[in-house]
C-alpha positions in Angstrom: 18.1 96.1 49.0 17.7 92.7 50.6 15.9 92.4 53.9 16.5 89.3 56.1 14.8 88.0 59.2 17.5 85.7 60.5 15.1 83.0 61.8 16.6 79.9 60.1 19.9 78.6 58.9 19.1 79.3 55.2 18.3 83.0 55.9 21.5 83.3 57.8 23.5 81.7 55.0 21.9 84.0 52.4 22.7 87.1 54.5 26.3 86.0 55.0 26.7 85.2 51.3 25.5 88.7 50.2 27.9 90.3 52.7 30.8 88.1 51.6 30.2 88.8 47.9 29.8 92.6 48.4 31.9 95.0 46.4 34.4 96.9 48.6 34.0 99.8 46.2 30.3 100.0 47.2 30.4 99.1 50.9 27.3 97.8 52.6 25.9 99.1 55.9 24.5 96.4 58.1 22.5 96.9 61.3 21.3 94.0 63.4 18.5 94.4 65.9 15.9 92.1 67.4 13.1 91.2 65.0 9.7 92.5 66.0 6.6 91.1 64.3 4.7 93.7 62.4 1.0 94.1 63.1 -0.9 91.2 61.6 -3.3 91.2 58.7 -6.1 90.1 61.2 -5.3 93.2 63.3 -5.6 95.4 60.2 -8.9 93.8 59.2 -10.2 94.3 62.7 -9.3 97.9 62.6 -10.9 98.6 59.1 -13.9 96.3 59.2 -14.9 96.5 62.8 -13.4 99.4 64.7 -13.5 102.0 62.0 -16.8 100.7 60.6 -18.4 101.2 64.0 -16.9 104.6 64.4 -18.2 105.7 61.0 -21.7 104.4 61.8 -22.0 105.4 65.4 -19.3 108.0 66.2 -20.9 111.5 66.4 -19.1 114.6 67.4 -21.0 117.9 67.5 -23.9 116.3 65.7 -21.7 115.2 62.8 -20.6 111.8 61.6 -17.4 111.0 59.6 -16.2 108.3 57.3 -13.7 105.6 58.1 -10.8 107.4 56.5 -11.4 110.5 58.7 -11.7 108.4 61.8 -8.5 106.6 60.9 -6.5 109.8 60.7 -8.2 111.2 63.8 -7.4 108.1 65.9 -3.8 107.9 64.7 -3.3 111.5 65.7 -4.9 110.8 69.1 -3.5 107.4 70.0 -0.3 106.5 68.1 2.8 106.6 70.3 4.5 109.9 70.3 7.9 108.4 69.7 9.7 105.1 69.1 8.9 102.6 71.9 10.9 99.4 72.0 8.7 96.4 71.4 5.7 98.5 70.4 7.0 100.3 67.3 9.3 99.3 64.5 12.7 100.9 64.0 12.5 104.2 62.2 9.0 105.0 63.6 8.2 108.7 64.0 4.8 110.1 64.6 5.4 113.6 63.2 7.7 115.0 60.6 8.6 118.7 60.6 7.7 120.7 57.5 9.9 123.5 56.2 7.6 126.1 57.8 7.9 124.5 61.2 4.5 122.8 61.2 4.3 119.2 62.3 2.6 116.8 59.9 1.3 113.4 61.1 3.7 110.8 59.6 2.9 107.9 61.9 1.2 104.8 60.6 -0.2 101.6 62.1 2.1 99.8 59.7 5.0 100.8 61.9 3.5 99.1 65.0 4.4 95.7 66.2 1.7 93.2 67.1 1.9 94.3 70.7 1.8 98.0 69.7 -1.2 97.5 67.5 -3.0 95.6 70.3 -2.4 98.6 72.6 -3.5 101.1 69.9 -6.7 99.2 69.2 -7.5 98.9 72.9 -7.1 102.7 73.3 -9.4 103.3 70.3 -12.0 100.9 71.6 -11.9 102.3 75.1 -12.2 105.9 74.0 -14.9 105.1 71.5 -17.0 103.3 74.0 -16.3 105.5 77.0 -16.5 109.0 75.3 -18.7 108.5 72.3 -20.8 105.6 73.6 -20.1 103.4 70.6 -21.3 99.8 71.0 -18.8 97.8 69.1 -19.7 94.8 67.1 -17.6 91.7 66.6 -17.3 89.2 63.8 -17.5 91.9 61.0 -14.6 90.5 59.1 
């Protein structure tokens, strides 16, 4: 299905055209809400190249180190918002999904954070890593 960010006259015209040409036998459902910018590719690079790299190299819990993917899952569980937050998460965000046996499975993703939400998330990860684990974060890794 088409997705539009109505940020210019051409995008608005295209959206209206699709609505006008829609088939009444197959109705469309249209929801309009304020556009929130997704996390940026630079934020994603910072997370994977710097933050998670430093966690993997320096993060030690009970004498053990862990790879970037493990730290990624651990930090999402620890610091992603518990529920949708206007301006911080994208519409449809949910941290957990309930499984048929009642268990909650982590469903949240940093891809569902806005730029502001991702900034908050990274800040929490950095603060916890430095304050609790004593990680000395590097810069300019990416």
